All heavy atoms as TSV, in Angstrom:
chain	resi	resn	atom	element	x	y	z
A	1	MET	N	N	0.882	-1.103	-0.039
A	1	MET	CA	C	0.080	0.013	-0.043
A	1	MET	C	C	0.843	1.238	0.009
A	1	MET	O	O	0.597	2.185	-0.644
A	1	MET	CB	C	-0.870	0.048	1.260
A	1	MET	CG	C	-1.825	1.089	1.269
A	1	MET	SD	S	-3.243	0.865	2.274
A	1	MET	CE	C	-3.157	2.275	3.355
A	2	LEU	N	N	1.920	1.263	0.743
A	2	LEU	CA	C	2.805	2.386	0.884
A	2	LEU	C	C	3.543	2.564	-0.528
A	2	LEU	O	O	3.782	3.654	-1.018
A	2	LEU	CB	C	3.799	2.201	2.035
A	2	LEU	CG	C	4.623	3.422	2.373
A	2	LEU	CD1	C	3.713	4.685	2.703
A	2	LEU	CD2	C	5.460	3.199	3.579
A	3	LYS	N	N	3.898	1.428	-1.099
A	3	LYS	CA	C	4.525	1.357	-2.404
A	3	LYS	C	C	3.640	2.136	-3.377
A	3	LYS	O	O	4.139	2.923	-4.194
A	3	LYS	CB	C	4.950	0.008	-2.773
A	3	LYS	CG	C	5.606	-0.010	-4.235
A	3	LYS	CD	C	5.887	-1.533	-4.516
A	3	LYS	CE	C	6.382	-1.718	-5.902
A	3	LYS	NZ	N	6.664	-3.057	-6.287
A	4	ALA	N	N	2.373	1.717	-3.490
A	4	ALA	CA	C	1.388	2.205	-4.434
A	4	ALA	C	C	1.158	3.738	-4.238
A	4	ALA	O	O	1.013	4.501	-5.096
A	4	ALA	CB	C	0.151	1.507	-4.306
A	5	MET	N	N	1.159	4.117	-2.891
A	5	MET	CA	C	0.964	5.595	-2.621
A	5	MET	C	C	2.183	6.432	-3.088
A	5	MET	O	O	2.044	7.518	-3.616
A	5	MET	CB	C	0.759	5.792	-1.201
A	5	MET	CG	C	-0.569	5.318	-0.719
A	5	MET	SD	S	-0.897	5.383	1.061
A	5	MET	CE	C	-0.017	6.721	1.732
A	6	THR	N	N	3.343	5.863	-2.900
A	6	THR	CA	C	4.658	6.573	-3.381
A	6	THR	C	C	4.634	6.604	-4.814
A	6	THR	O	O	5.048	7.695	-5.397
A	6	THR	CB	C	5.885	5.727	-2.821
A	6	THR	OG1	O	5.798	5.670	-1.456
A	6	THR	CG2	C	7.129	6.534	-3.308
A	7	LEU	N	N	4.331	5.468	-5.535
A	7	LEU	CA	C	4.310	5.614	-7.073
A	7	LEU	C	C	3.294	6.552	-7.541
A	7	LEU	O	O	3.557	7.295	-8.571
A	7	LEU	CB	C	4.100	4.194	-7.564
A	7	LEU	CG	C	5.153	3.141	-7.411
A	7	LEU	CD1	C	4.731	1.799	-7.822
A	7	LEU	CD2	C	6.463	3.589	-8.039
A	8	SER	N	N	2.191	6.610	-6.881
A	8	SER	CA	C	1.081	7.583	-7.247
A	8	SER	C	C	1.590	9.076	-7.047
A	8	SER	O	O	1.339	9.855	-7.843
A	8	SER	CB	C	-0.120	7.265	-6.446
A	8	SER	OG	O	-1.115	8.238	-6.751
A	9	ALA	N	N	2.229	9.309	-5.936
A	9	ALA	CA	C	2.783	10.625	-5.688
A	9	ALA	C	C	3.867	11.043	-6.818
A	9	ALA	O	O	3.867	12.156	-7.166
A	9	ALA	CB	C	3.342	10.671	-4.224
A	10	ILE	N	N	4.702	10.064	-7.171
A	10	ILE	CA	C	5.632	10.440	-8.253
A	10	ILE	C	C	5.000	10.759	-9.502
A	10	ILE	O	O	5.268	11.668	-10.209
A	10	ILE	CB	C	6.633	9.183	-8.455
A	10	ILE	CG1	C	7.554	9.085	-7.168
A	10	ILE	CG2	C	7.485	9.395	-9.672
A	10	ILE	CD1	C	8.422	7.855	-7.230
A	11	ARG	N	N	3.944	9.972	-9.924
A	11	ARG	CA	C	3.141	10.204	-11.220
A	11	ARG	C	C	2.500	11.631	-11.087
A	11	ARG	O	O	2.425	12.363	-12.067
A	11	ARG	CB	C	2.224	9.158	-11.358
A	11	ARG	CG	C	2.803	7.861	-11.933
A	11	ARG	CD	C	3.430	8.018	-13.254
A	11	ARG	NE	N	3.919	6.853	-13.826
A	11	ARG	CZ	C	5.067	6.693	-14.325
A	11	ARG	NH1	N	5.837	7.715	-14.493
A	11	ARG	NH2	N	5.506	5.451	-14.824
A	12	ARG	N	N	1.917	11.910	-9.885
A	12	ARG	CA	C	1.262	13.223	-9.687
A	12	ARG	C	C	2.130	14.407	-9.900
A	12	ARG	O	O	1.942	15.387	-10.611
A	12	ARG	CB	C	0.514	13.175	-8.310
A	12	ARG	CG	C	-0.456	14.389	-8.262
A	12	ARG	CD	C	-1.381	14.199	-6.970
A	12	ARG	NE	N	-0.603	13.767	-5.796
A	12	ARG	CZ	C	-0.832	12.621	-5.225
A	12	ARG	NH1	N	-1.582	11.668	-5.763
A	12	ARG	NH2	N	-0.206	12.242	-4.111
A	13	TYR	N	N	3.400	14.185	-9.358
A	13	TYR	CA	C	4.436	15.217	-9.444
A	13	TYR	C	C	4.923	15.359	-10.914
A	13	TYR	O	O	4.987	16.542	-11.449
A	13	TYR	CB	C	5.691	14.578	-8.590
A	13	TYR	CG	C	7.032	15.379	-8.893
A	13	TYR	CD1	C	7.274	16.516	-8.326
A	13	TYR	CD2	C	7.934	14.810	-9.700
A	13	TYR	CE1	C	8.515	17.305	-8.549
A	13	TYR	CE2	C	9.170	15.472	-9.903
A	13	TYR	CZ	C	9.480	16.613	-9.339
A	13	TYR	OH	O	10.611	17.266	-9.605
A	14	GLN	N	N	4.932	14.277	-11.673
A	14	GLN	CA	C	5.315	14.346	-13.032
A	14	GLN	C	C	4.205	15.039	-13.863
A	14	GLN	O	O	4.469	15.744	-14.714
A	14	GLN	CB	C	5.608	12.969	-13.685
A	14	GLN	CG	C	6.862	12.317	-13.095
A	14	GLN	CD	C	7.056	10.826	-13.506
A	14	GLN	OE1	O	6.083	10.164	-13.736
A	14	GLN	NE2	N	8.253	10.377	-13.665
A	15	LYS	N	N	3.019	14.612	-13.521
A	15	LYS	CA	C	1.838	15.205	-14.209
A	15	LYS	C	C	1.677	16.639	-14.094
A	15	LYS	O	O	1.340	17.400	-14.974
A	15	LYS	CB	C	0.612	14.479	-13.880
A	15	LYS	CG	C	-0.567	14.656	-14.663
A	15	LYS	CD	C	-1.746	13.822	-14.102
A	15	LYS	CE	C	-2.926	13.768	-15.108
A	15	LYS	NZ	N	-3.974	12.905	-14.614
A	16	ASN	N	N	2.229	17.178	-12.862
A	16	ASN	CA	C	2.066	18.588	-12.606
A	16	ASN	C	C	3.293	19.441	-13.042
A	16	ASN	O	O	3.384	20.530	-12.627
A	16	ASN	CB	C	1.790	18.763	-11.047
A	16	ASN	CG	C	0.370	18.373	-10.649
A	16	ASN	OD1	O	-0.529	18.508	-11.528
A	16	ASN	ND2	N	0.203	17.796	-9.571
A	17	GLY	N	N	4.105	18.824	-13.818
A	17	GLY	CA	C	5.258	19.554	-14.408
A	17	GLY	C	C	6.534	19.144	-13.958
A	17	GLY	O	O	7.600	19.593	-14.546
A	18	GLY	N	N	6.782	18.300	-12.970
A	18	GLY	CA	C	8.081	17.797	-12.491
A	18	GLY	C	C	8.988	18.961	-12.056
A	18	GLY	O	O	8.481	19.971	-11.506
A	19	ALA	N	N	10.194	18.751	-12.206
A	19	ALA	CA	C	11.274	19.629	-11.646
A	19	ALA	C	C	11.183	21.007	-12.350
A	19	ALA	O	O	11.486	22.045	-11.628
A	19	ALA	CB	C	12.682	19.032	-11.864
A	20	LYS	N	N	10.874	21.046	-13.637
A	20	LYS	CA	C	10.774	22.221	-14.317
A	20	LYS	C	C	9.808	23.191	-13.753
A	20	LYS	O	O	10.021	24.371	-13.467
A	20	LYS	CB	C	10.548	22.070	-15.805
A	20	LYS	CG	C	10.737	23.174	-16.601
A	20	LYS	CD	C	12.323	23.578	-16.655
A	20	LYS	CE	C	12.598	24.724	-17.636
A	20	LYS	NZ	N	13.903	25.174	-17.509
A	21	ALA	N	N	8.616	22.670	-13.368
A	21	ALA	CA	C	7.557	23.566	-12.836
A	21	ALA	C	C	7.714	23.775	-11.269
A	21	ALA	O	O	7.393	24.879	-10.804
A	21	ALA	CB	C	6.129	22.730	-13.014
A	22	HIS	N	N	8.254	22.804	-10.574
A	22	HIS	CA	C	8.202	22.897	-9.164
A	22	HIS	C	C	9.564	23.688	-8.709
A	22	HIS	O	O	9.606	24.446	-7.747
A	22	HIS	CB	C	8.208	21.579	-8.424
A	22	HIS	CG	C	6.920	20.977	-8.636
A	22	HIS	ND1	N	5.786	21.371	-7.930
A	22	HIS	CD2	C	6.463	20.073	-9.467
A	22	HIS	CE1	C	4.730	20.612	-8.268
A	22	HIS	NE2	N	5.122	19.781	-9.170
A	23	PHE	N	N	10.766	23.470	-9.371
A	23	PHE	CA	C	11.936	23.963	-8.965
A	23	PHE	C	C	12.738	24.787	-9.956
A	23	PHE	O	O	13.801	25.306	-9.665
A	23	PHE	CB	C	13.001	22.838	-8.531
A	23	PHE	CG	C	12.343	21.937	-7.485
A	23	PHE	CD1	C	12.038	20.575	-7.875
A	23	PHE	CD2	C	12.075	22.290	-6.284
A	23	PHE	CE1	C	11.332	19.779	-6.960
A	23	PHE	CE2	C	11.543	21.547	-5.202
A	23	PHE	CZ	C	11.237	20.245	-5.661
A	24	ASN	N	N	12.095	24.970	-11.179
A	24	ASN	CA	C	12.637	25.624	-12.274
A	24	ASN	C	C	14.123	25.174	-12.565
A	24	ASN	O	O	14.972	25.997	-12.882
A	24	ASN	CB	C	12.704	27.122	-12.004
A	24	ASN	CG	C	12.810	27.933	-13.272
A	24	ASN	OD1	O	12.392	27.502	-14.374
A	24	ASN	ND2	N	13.472	29.167	-13.295
A	25	ILE	N	N	14.331	23.784	-12.648
A	25	ILE	CA	C	15.538	23.186	-13.067
A	25	ILE	C	C	15.136	22.021	-14.014
A	25	ILE	O	O	14.047	21.643	-14.084
A	25	ILE	CB	C	16.409	22.614	-11.873
A	25	ILE	CG1	C	15.527	21.580	-11.100
A	25	ILE	CG2	C	16.877	23.777	-11.043
A	25	ILE	CD1	C	16.164	20.987	-10.002
A	26	SER	N	N	16.207	21.616	-14.788
A	26	SER	CA	C	16.034	20.535	-15.676
A	26	SER	C	C	16.976	19.395	-15.279
A	26	SER	O	O	18.000	19.634	-14.712
A	26	SER	CB	C	16.445	20.957	-17.119
A	26	SER	OG	O	15.554	21.946	-17.551
A	27	CYS	N	N	16.510	18.130	-15.466
A	27	CYS	CA	C	17.391	17.073	-15.112
A	27	CYS	C	C	18.433	16.786	-16.094
A	27	CYS	O	O	18.201	17.057	-17.218
A	27	CYS	CB	C	16.422	15.713	-15.052
A	27	CYS	SG	S	17.242	14.318	-14.323
A	28	ASN	N	N	19.514	16.337	-15.575
A	28	ASN	CA	C	20.813	16.182	-16.437
A	28	ASN	C	C	20.760	14.795	-17.081
A	28	ASN	O	O	21.704	14.450	-17.849
A	28	ASN	CB	C	22.052	16.376	-15.659
A	28	ASN	CG	C	22.204	17.735	-15.289
A	28	ASN	OD1	O	21.788	18.700	-15.952
A	28	ASN	ND2	N	22.908	18.065	-14.143
A	29	PHE	N	N	19.786	13.964	-16.753
A	29	PHE	CA	C	19.814	12.472	-17.061
A	29	PHE	C	C	18.568	12.221	-17.870
A	29	PHE	O	O	17.462	12.784	-17.769
A	29	PHE	CB	C	19.977	11.673	-15.965
A	29	PHE	CG	C	21.155	11.782	-15.162
A	29	PHE	CD1	C	21.233	12.452	-13.851
A	29	PHE	CD2	C	22.353	11.301	-15.602
A	29	PHE	CE1	C	22.351	12.574	-13.184
A	29	PHE	CE2	C	23.522	11.401	-14.864
A	29	PHE	CZ	C	23.516	12.079	-13.680
A	30	SER	N	N	18.543	11.158	-18.622
A	30	SER	CA	C	17.494	10.553	-19.333
A	30	SER	C	C	17.519	9.075	-18.986
A	30	SER	O	O	18.550	8.362	-19.188
A	30	SER	CB	C	17.643	10.694	-20.803
A	30	SER	OG	O	16.637	10.029	-21.455
A	31	PRO	N	N	16.487	8.519	-18.349
A	31	PRO	CA	C	15.054	9.233	-18.075
A	31	PRO	C	C	15.353	10.143	-16.855
A	31	PRO	O	O	16.371	10.024	-16.134
A	31	PRO	CB	C	14.324	7.936	-17.628
A	31	PRO	CG	C	15.165	6.853	-17.136
A	31	PRO	CD	C	16.481	7.142	-17.988
A	32	SER	N	N	14.269	10.832	-16.658
A	32	SER	CA	C	14.310	11.868	-15.599
A	32	SER	C	C	14.540	11.189	-14.336
A	32	SER	O	O	14.269	10.060	-14.055
A	32	SER	CB	C	13.122	12.720	-15.649
A	32	SER	OG	O	11.977	11.963	-15.197
A	33	CYS	N	N	14.867	11.984	-13.266
A	33	CYS	CA	C	15.216	11.398	-11.849
A	33	CYS	C	C	13.811	10.836	-11.356
A	33	CYS	O	O	13.826	9.717	-10.636
A	33	CYS	CB	C	15.679	12.477	-10.980
A	33	CYS	SG	S	17.403	12.969	-11.482
A	34	SER	N	N	12.691	11.465	-11.564
A	34	SER	CA	C	11.485	10.993	-11.039
A	34	SER	C	C	11.031	9.650	-11.788
A	34	SER	O	O	10.685	8.772	-11.181
A	34	SER	CB	C	10.396	12.079	-11.216
A	34	SER	OG	O	10.097	12.428	-12.464
A	35	GLU	N	N	11.238	9.587	-13.128
A	35	GLU	CA	C	11.009	8.344	-13.794
A	35	GLU	C	C	11.871	7.290	-13.354
A	35	GLU	O	O	11.588	6.022	-13.294
A	35	GLU	CB	C	11.014	8.675	-15.353
A	35	GLU	CG	C	10.650	7.342	-16.184
A	35	GLU	CD	C	9.244	6.912	-15.852
A	35	GLU	OE1	O	8.369	7.753	-15.589
A	35	GLU	OE2	O	9.052	5.634	-16.058
A	36	PHE	N	N	13.204	7.561	-13.218
A	36	PHE	CA	C	14.172	6.648	-12.736
A	36	PHE	C	C	13.827	6.036	-11.319
A	36	PHE	O	O	13.836	4.792	-11.124
A	36	PHE	CB	C	15.591	7.195	-12.655
A	36	PHE	CG	C	16.715	6.374	-12.331
A	36	PHE	CD1	C	17.347	5.661	-13.285
A	36	PHE	CD2	C	17.052	6.321	-10.966
A	36	PHE	CE1	C	18.442	4.944	-12.887
A	36	PHE	CE2	C	18.130	5.414	-10.616
A	36	PHE	CZ	C	18.833	4.750	-11.553
A	37	THR	N	N	13.389	6.944	-10.526
A	37	THR	CA	C	12.968	6.442	-9.160
A	37	THR	C	C	11.724	5.635	-9.230
A	37	THR	O	O	11.620	4.603	-8.581
A	37	THR	CB	C	12.763	7.683	-8.311
A	37	THR	OG1	O	13.879	8.444	-8.267
A	37	THR	CG2	C	12.364	7.256	-6.881
A	38	HIS	N	N	10.767	5.979	-10.096
A	38	HIS	CA	C	9.545	5.151	-10.256
A	38	HIS	C	C	9.845	3.792	-10.757
A	38	HIS	O	O	9.353	2.774	-10.230
A	38	HIS	CB	C	8.620	5.982	-11.260
A	38	HIS	CG	C	7.306	5.299	-11.285
A	38	HIS	ND1	N	7.068	4.230	-12.100
A	38	HIS	CD2	C	6.086	5.633	-10.796
A	38	HIS	CE1	C	5.795	3.874	-11.993
A	38	HIS	NE2	N	5.172	4.820	-11.236
A	39	GLN	N	N	10.800	3.689	-11.732
A	39	GLN	CA	C	11.146	2.426	-12.302
A	39	GLN	C	C	11.914	1.631	-11.163
A	39	GLN	O	O	11.699	0.469	-11.195
A	39	GLN	CB	C	12.059	2.590	-13.410
A	39	GLN	CG	C	11.445	3.234	-14.701
A	39	GLN	CD	C	12.372	3.495	-15.861
A	39	GLN	OE1	O	13.604	3.216	-15.694
A	39	GLN	NE2	N	11.893	4.018	-16.941
A	40	ALA	N	N	12.779	2.197	-10.477
A	40	ALA	CA	C	13.509	1.584	-9.428
A	40	ALA	C	C	12.592	1.059	-8.251
A	40	ALA	O	O	12.715	-0.213	-7.822
A	40	ALA	CB	C	14.575	2.474	-8.722
A	41	ILE	N	N	11.595	1.854	-7.895
A	41	ILE	CA	C	10.656	1.285	-6.880
A	41	ILE	C	C	9.841	0.110	-7.466
A	41	ILE	O	O	9.627	-0.970	-6.741
A	41	ILE	CB	C	9.692	2.434	-6.386
A	41	ILE	CG1	C	10.570	3.495	-5.656
A	41	ILE	CG2	C	8.569	1.828	-5.556
A	41	ILE	CD1	C	9.808	4.639	-5.279
A	42	THR	N	N	9.484	0.216	-8.761
A	42	THR	CA	C	8.637	-0.864	-9.282
A	42	THR	C	C	9.502	-2.166	-9.475
A	42	THR	O	O	9.075	-3.231	-9.178
A	42	THR	CB	C	8.258	-0.404	-10.715
A	42	THR	OG1	O	7.460	0.783	-10.627
A	42	THR	CG2	C	7.447	-1.408	-11.438
A	43	LYS	N	N	10.795	-2.068	-9.768
A	43	LYS	CA	C	11.596	-3.151	-9.978
A	43	LYS	C	C	12.173	-3.775	-8.667
A	43	LYS	O	O	12.182	-4.993	-8.485
A	43	LYS	CB	C	12.874	-2.813	-10.892
A	43	LYS	CG	C	13.657	-3.967	-11.259
A	43	LYS	CD	C	14.650	-3.638	-12.287
A	43	LYS	CE	C	15.570	-4.865	-12.637
A	43	LYS	NZ	N	16.568	-4.434	-13.656
A	44	TYR	N	N	12.593	-2.920	-7.756
A	44	TYR	CA	C	13.347	-3.383	-6.574
A	44	TYR	C	C	12.599	-3.338	-5.295
A	44	TYR	O	O	12.976	-3.764	-4.278
A	44	TYR	CB	C	14.614	-2.658	-6.355
A	44	TYR	CG	C	15.654	-2.748	-7.592
A	44	TYR	CD1	C	15.944	-1.738	-8.398
A	44	TYR	CD2	C	16.297	-4.070	-7.776
A	44	TYR	CE1	C	16.790	-1.907	-9.519
A	44	TYR	CE2	C	17.143	-4.185	-8.777
A	44	TYR	CZ	C	17.508	-3.225	-9.611
A	44	TYR	OH	O	18.288	-3.371	-10.615
A	45	GLY	N	N	11.349	-2.682	-5.318
A	45	GLY	CA	C	10.539	-2.491	-4.031
A	45	GLY	C	C	10.824	-1.176	-3.545
A	45	GLY	O	O	11.621	-0.426	-3.944
A	46	LEU	N	N	10.051	-0.779	-2.411
A	46	LEU	CA	C	10.069	0.593	-2.018
A	46	LEU	C	C	11.303	1.016	-1.405
A	46	LEU	O	O	11.960	2.044	-1.732
A	46	LEU	CB	C	8.859	0.703	-0.943
A	46	LEU	CG	C	8.704	2.163	-0.359
A	46	LEU	CD1	C	8.346	3.112	-1.472
A	46	LEU	CD2	C	7.726	2.101	0.705
A	47	VAL	N	N	11.890	0.236	-0.481
A	47	VAL	CA	C	13.048	0.732	0.279
A	47	VAL	C	C	14.253	0.785	-0.646
A	47	VAL	O	O	15.028	1.738	-0.767
A	47	VAL	CB	C	13.345	-0.268	1.487
A	47	VAL	CG1	C	14.636	0.121	2.196
A	47	VAL	CG2	C	12.175	-0.199	2.430
A	48	LYS	N	N	14.668	-0.395	-1.279
A	48	LYS	CA	C	15.797	-0.355	-2.173
A	48	LYS	C	C	15.497	0.596	-3.348
A	48	LYS	O	O	16.548	1.317	-3.779
A	48	LYS	CB	C	16.022	-1.738	-2.687
A	48	LYS	CG	C	17.303	-1.922	-3.542
A	48	LYS	CD	C	17.654	-3.256	-3.862
A	48	LYS	CE	C	19.020	-3.230	-4.548
A	48	LYS	NZ	N	19.356	-4.666	-4.983
A	49	GLY	N	N	14.349	0.683	-3.921
A	49	GLY	CA	C	14.086	1.627	-5.054
A	49	GLY	C	C	14.283	3.038	-4.552
A	49	GLY	O	O	14.846	3.856	-5.428
A	50	LEU	N	N	13.846	3.424	-3.353
A	50	LEU	CA	C	14.028	4.848	-2.885
A	50	LEU	C	C	15.423	5.058	-2.747
A	50	LEU	O	O	15.935	6.197	-3.056
A	50	LEU	CB	C	13.181	5.004	-1.604
A	50	LEU	CG	C	11.837	5.445	-1.811
A	50	LEU	CD1	C	11.027	5.401	-0.454
A	50	LEU	CD2	C	11.564	6.713	-2.582
A	51	PHE	N	N	16.287	4.162	-2.165
A	51	PHE	CA	C	17.597	4.299	-1.938
A	51	PHE	C	C	18.276	4.573	-3.331
A	51	PHE	O	O	19.173	5.542	-3.461
A	51	PHE	CB	C	18.250	3.100	-1.294
A	51	PHE	CG	C	19.725	3.178	-1.057
A	51	PHE	CD1	C	20.275	3.969	-0.069
A	51	PHE	CD2	C	20.516	2.472	-1.881
A	51	PHE	CE1	C	21.565	4.017	0.183
A	51	PHE	CE2	C	21.944	2.453	-1.660
A	51	PHE	CZ	C	22.439	3.320	-0.666
A	52	ILE	N	N	17.995	3.848	-4.350
A	52	ILE	CA	C	18.642	3.911	-5.646
A	52	ILE	C	C	18.251	5.258	-6.257
A	52	ILE	O	O	19.104	6.024	-6.820
A	52	ILE	CB	C	18.260	2.839	-6.550
A	52	ILE	CG1	C	18.841	1.526	-6.087
A	52	ILE	CG2	C	18.673	3.111	-8.039
A	52	ILE	CD1	C	18.305	0.244	-6.791
A	53	GLY	N	N	16.920	5.697	-6.030
A	53	GLY	CA	C	16.458	6.964	-6.606
A	53	GLY	C	C	17.093	8.026	-5.895
A	53	GLY	O	O	17.394	9.181	-6.561
A	54	VAL	N	N	17.349	8.061	-4.625
A	54	VAL	CA	C	17.895	9.249	-3.939
A	54	VAL	C	C	19.403	9.322	-4.314
A	54	VAL	O	O	19.922	10.511	-4.550
A	54	VAL	CB	C	17.780	9.139	-2.358
A	54	VAL	CG1	C	18.670	10.014	-1.643
A	54	VAL	CG2	C	16.350	9.202	-1.972
A	55	LYS	N	N	20.107	8.224	-4.558
A	55	LYS	CA	C	21.472	8.283	-5.068
A	55	LYS	C	C	21.622	9.032	-6.413
A	55	LYS	O	O	22.480	9.794	-6.638
A	55	LYS	CB	C	22.044	6.949	-5.083
A	55	LYS	CG	C	22.528	6.358	-3.840
A	55	LYS	CD	C	23.016	4.957	-3.945
A	55	LYS	CE	C	24.065	4.681	-4.914
A	55	LYS	NZ	N	24.669	3.387	-5.056
A	56	ARG	N	N	20.582	8.654	-7.221
A	56	ARG	CA	C	20.504	9.334	-8.543
A	56	ARG	C	C	20.191	10.833	-8.424
A	56	ARG	O	O	20.845	11.608	-9.114
A	56	ARG	CB	C	19.456	8.683	-9.416
A	56	ARG	CG	C	18.976	9.361	-10.636
A	56	ARG	CD	C	20.019	9.262	-11.751
A	56	ARG	NE	N	19.622	9.997	-12.937
A	56	ARG	CZ	C	18.771	9.383	-13.783
A	56	ARG	NH1	N	18.491	8.258	-13.621
A	56	ARG	NH2	N	18.348	10.119	-14.849
A	57	ILE	N	N	19.183	11.115	-7.545
A	57	ILE	CA	C	18.864	12.528	-7.415
A	57	ILE	C	C	20.134	13.414	-6.893
A	57	ILE	O	O	20.166	14.552	-7.309
A	57	ILE	CB	C	17.677	12.729	-6.588
A	57	ILE	CG1	C	16.413	12.137	-7.263
A	57	ILE	CG2	C	17.330	14.179	-6.193
A	57	ILE	CD1	C	15.206	11.919	-6.346
A	58	ARG	N	N	20.850	12.785	-6.071
A	58	ARG	CA	C	22.095	13.519	-5.465
A	58	ARG	C	C	23.114	13.870	-6.578
A	58	ARG	O	O	23.839	14.837	-6.443
A	58	ARG	CB	C	22.728	12.705	-4.369
A	58	ARG	CG	C	21.828	12.674	-3.116
A	58	ARG	CD	C	22.405	11.779	-2.011
A	58	ARG	NE	N	23.729	12.493	-1.626
A	58	ARG	CZ	C	24.693	11.865	-0.993
A	58	ARG	NH1	N	24.519	10.485	-0.775
A	58	ARG	NH2	N	25.754	12.511	-0.671
A	59	ARG	N	N	23.162	13.061	-7.601
A	59	ARG	CA	C	24.005	13.249	-8.764
A	59	ARG	C	C	23.476	14.306	-9.805
A	59	ARG	O	O	24.151	14.655	-10.837
A	59	ARG	CB	C	24.347	11.934	-9.563
A	59	ARG	CG	C	25.104	11.033	-8.672
A	59	ARG	CD	C	25.557	9.740	-9.428
A	59	ARG	NE	N	24.360	8.945	-9.900
A	59	ARG	CZ	C	24.160	8.476	-11.111
A	59	ARG	NH1	N	25.068	8.651	-12.041
A	59	ARG	NH2	N	23.220	7.788	-11.390
A	60	CYS	N	N	22.187	14.594	-9.686
A	60	CYS	CA	C	21.491	15.370	-10.671
A	60	CYS	C	C	21.682	16.917	-10.443
A	60	CYS	O	O	22.241	17.307	-9.391
A	60	CYS	CB	C	19.986	15.034	-10.639
A	60	CYS	SG	S	19.149	15.667	-12.125
A	61	ASN	N	N	21.371	17.706	-11.597
A	61	ASN	CA	C	21.451	19.102	-11.470
A	61	ASN	C	C	22.820	19.722	-11.253
A	61	ASN	O	O	22.995	20.602	-10.622
A	61	ASN	CB	C	20.518	19.660	-10.389
A	61	ASN	CG	C	19.119	19.309	-10.640
A	61	ASN	OD1	O	18.708	19.398	-11.826
A	61	ASN	ND2	N	18.390	18.882	-9.618
A	62	ASN	N	N	23.782	19.103	-12.048
A	62	ASN	CA	C	25.073	19.781	-12.156
A	62	ASN	C	C	24.987	20.912	-13.092
A	62	ASN	O	O	24.632	20.812	-14.267
A	62	ASN	CB	C	25.960	18.710	-12.753
A	62	ASN	CG	C	27.448	19.193	-12.863
A	62	ASN	OD1	O	27.664	20.321	-12.607
A	62	ASN	ND2	N	28.222	18.410	-13.337
A	63	PRO	N	N	25.241	22.116	-12.504
A	63	PRO	CA	C	24.962	23.300	-13.420
A	63	PRO	C	C	25.951	23.356	-14.589
A	63	PRO	O	O	25.750	24.070	-15.556
A	63	PRO	CB	C	25.207	24.486	-12.365
A	63	PRO	CG	C	25.978	23.863	-11.177
A	63	PRO	CD	C	25.591	22.485	-11.228
A	64	ASP	N	N	27.051	22.702	-14.450
A	64	ASP	CA	C	28.038	22.654	-15.633
A	64	ASP	C	C	27.656	21.727	-16.781
A	64	ASP	O	O	28.407	21.730	-17.755
A	64	ASP	CB	C	29.405	22.394	-14.991
A	64	ASP	CG	C	29.915	23.390	-14.089
A	64	ASP	OD1	O	29.541	24.574	-14.196
A	64	ASP	OD2	O	30.683	23.013	-13.060
A	65	CYS	N	N	26.696	21.014	-16.465
A	65	CYS	CA	C	26.345	19.884	-17.609
A	65	CYS	C	C	25.510	20.664	-18.616
A	65	CYS	O	O	24.631	21.209	-18.363
A	65	CYS	CB	C	25.573	18.729	-16.784
A	65	CYS	SG	S	25.111	17.479	-18.018
A	66	VAL	N	N	25.992	20.449	-19.850
A	66	VAL	CA	C	25.271	21.109	-21.024
A	66	VAL	C	C	24.583	20.116	-21.880
A	66	VAL	O	O	23.730	20.424	-22.693
A	66	VAL	CB	C	26.275	21.880	-21.878
A	66	VAL	CG1	C	26.812	23.089	-21.188
A	66	VAL	CG2	C	27.410	21.000	-22.358
A	67	THR	N	N	24.785	18.809	-21.659
A	67	THR	CA	C	24.031	17.752	-22.482
A	67	THR	C	C	23.352	16.850	-21.477
A	67	THR	O	O	23.781	16.623	-20.367
A	67	THR	CB	C	25.080	16.900	-23.324
A	67	THR	OG1	O	25.911	16.253	-22.516
A	67	THR	CG2	C	25.735	17.821	-24.355
A	68	VAL	N	N	22.354	16.242	-21.972
A	68	VAL	CA	C	21.404	15.296	-21.147
A	68	VAL	C	C	22.245	13.849	-21.327
A	68	VAL	O	O	22.530	13.352	-22.521
A	68	VAL	CB	C	20.144	15.176	-21.611
A	68	VAL	CG1	C	19.259	14.073	-20.913
A	68	VAL	CG2	C	19.496	16.513	-21.438
A	69	LYS	N	N	22.649	13.307	-20.188
A	69	LYS	CA	C	23.225	11.937	-20.257
A	69	LYS	C	C	22.211	10.861	-20.117
A	69	LYS	O	O	21.305	10.924	-19.330
A	69	LYS	CB	C	24.271	11.774	-19.087
A	69	LYS	CG	C	25.335	12.898	-19.105
A	69	LYS	CD	C	26.194	12.804	-17.808
A	69	LYS	CE	C	26.947	14.096	-17.718
A	69	LYS	NZ	N	27.483	14.350	-16.297
A	70	SER	N	N	22.512	9.769	-20.928
A	70	SER	CA	C	21.586	8.518	-20.752
A	70	SER	C	C	22.139	7.788	-19.521
A	70	SER	O	O	23.295	7.476	-19.395
A	70	SER	CB	C	21.708	7.835	-21.930
A	70	SER	OG	O	20.974	6.541	-21.721
A	71	ASP	N	N	21.250	7.478	-18.568
A	71	ASP	CA	C	21.569	6.737	-17.298
A	71	ASP	C	C	20.325	5.891	-17.105
A	71	ASP	O	O	19.570	6.154	-16.113
A	71	ASP	CB	C	21.850	7.686	-16.222
A	71	ASP	CG	C	22.402	7.075	-15.050
A	71	ASP	OD1	O	22.905	5.876	-15.080
A	71	ASP	OD2	O	22.086	7.602	-13.881
A	72	PRO	N	N	20.245	4.681	-17.763
A	72	PRO	CA	C	19.122	3.773	-17.414
A	72	PRO	C	C	19.272	3.029	-16.083
A	72	PRO	O	O	20.352	3.032	-15.597
A	72	PRO	CB	C	19.178	2.816	-18.557
A	72	PRO	CG	C	20.594	2.847	-19.126
A	72	PRO	CD	C	21.090	4.227	-18.760
A	73	LEU	N	N	18.187	2.491	-15.718
A	73	LEU	CA	C	18.169	1.736	-14.469
A	73	LEU	C	C	19.028	0.459	-14.638
A	73	LEU	O	O	18.958	-0.194	-15.665
A	73	LEU	CB	C	16.713	1.331	-14.138
A	73	LEU	CG	C	16.438	0.637	-12.811
A	73	LEU	CD1	C	16.782	1.559	-11.664
A	73	LEU	CD2	C	15.063	0.240	-12.710
A	74	PRO	N	N	19.929	0.174	-13.682
A	74	PRO	CA	C	20.714	-1.063	-13.780
A	74	PRO	C	C	19.928	-2.362	-13.626
A	74	PRO	O	O	18.886	-2.351	-13.088
A	74	PRO	CB	C	21.732	-0.963	-12.587
A	74	PRO	CG	C	21.123	0.049	-11.675
A	74	PRO	CD	C	20.190	0.863	-12.407
C-alpha cells in the first residue's frame, strides 16, 4: 500500500510539471530522476528503489552539464 501511494505521488509530481515546474531546473539525465525512481521502486521494491532513486537525485542538477546523459536503471 505504501509502495502504491509513493508511485502515485511520483506520477502526480510528473503530471504537474516535474522539476521544471516545481523547482525551475532541468534534469541532467534521461530518463528523468522521477521516472528513474519510479522504475527503481517498481523493480526493486520501496526501500531499495528509494535508496537507488535518492542516489541518482544527488548526482543530478550539475549546473556545468550542458548535455543530457543517458543513465538507465541497472
